[in-house]
N, C-alpha and C positions, 0 to 999 in steps of 0.2 A: 849528462839529467841529474837531475836534485833529485835528492831522494825522498818522496812522499807520507805524511805521515800522518796518518786517523785521526779528523778533528769531529766534534760532536752534533758538527752540524751537517753530518755524514749517513746520518742515523736517522735511519723507515721508519725507527719503533720499533724493528721485530731485533732479540737478543741474536739471534739463528741467524738470520741475514746479514743481522750488521758481523756476526764474525767473520761468515760467508764474503764481502765487500772484503772484511782486514781483511785471510785469508788473500787477495787479489792484488789488496797495494804493495804487501808484503813478496809475490811477486816480477812485480813488476820492476820493487827496490829494485831483487834481486835482476833480473837483465840489463838495468838501466849502472848495472857496477860496472864500474870499466873492461872490471876484470872478469867478465865474463869467458868461461871458459865452454868450448864447443858440450859438454858433460853438463854441465846448469844450465845451456836453451837446450835442453836433451831435456834435465827431471821438469824445465820450469813449461814445458811442452807436456807432460805429463800430468803435472800437477791442473797447466791446463783443463785438462781432458775430464778431471773428475770431476773442477769446479765443475767445468757446462753440464756432466749428466746430476749432477747432486741436488746442489745449487736450481739452477734453471728448474731440476725434474719438487724441488722444493717448491718454489718461490711459485709454477706454475696450479701445483695442489693449491698452494693455500686461497691462488685469486677464484679456483673456482668454485673451491669451499665459501668463498662470499662468495658467491656472485659478481667478481665486479666484470663491468665492463668496458674497461677496454681488453682483456684481455686475448683476444687474437693477434688484434695488433699487436702486441710486449710479446708472444710469443713467437711472432715476425723477426721482433729484435734479437733473439733468441736461436732462430733456428738462420739468423743470418750468420750474429759469427759461431755458431757450431762448422756453418756451411765453412766460413774462413778460416777458421782452425781445422780444421780436414784436409784443407788446400796448403797451407799453409806444415804439413805435418808432410807432405805427401813435397813438398818444398824440400822440405829440408832433409837435408843433406844431399842432392841431389850434385850436387859441386864440390867439390873440396871449402871449401870458402863462401861456402849455400849459408853456412850458420850462422858468420859475423857481418854477414851482411842482411843477415835480414835480422838481427835485436832489434836495432833500434826501428826497426822498423816494425818490429812485434811490440817495444814497448809505448810507440808512440798511439798504436792503435789503442792496448789498453790503456793507455793515458784519455785516449776520446773516447775508450766507451763507457770512464769510470764518471768520466765528465756528462758528455750526452747523455749518455744508460741511466746508472744506477745514480747517479746527481740528479735528473732530469729526472726521465719513464718513471724509475724505483719510484720516486719517492709521488709520484702521483696515486700511492698506495699507501702510503704512509696516515694510520688512523683506520683506512676501509679494509684488512685483512687484519 
């Protein structure tokens, strides 16, 4: 999978949120590396857990403070991502080769998250929160 590059059109107009999204791109790129080891995958999963806790909370708080009308729907997408991550973490390591089979699935899911959630759903709050 080709390495992703941050583009200015990815910006949601908030430097902190943009930095969070840039971090996610770095995680995707790390997984996309053909030489990803089981340790790399474990590290990415740990970083994703931090991302979920910090970024989602920060984003939802900003939306709440701005009385953002689509907060409920947005939070549901975050909850679905969190559930996906929890399921993934419980699957990881369950079989000796699971890490290598999951790498592509994780990268594909995160790419889809980037294009559908960040570049579409998050853009709806640009200049509103």
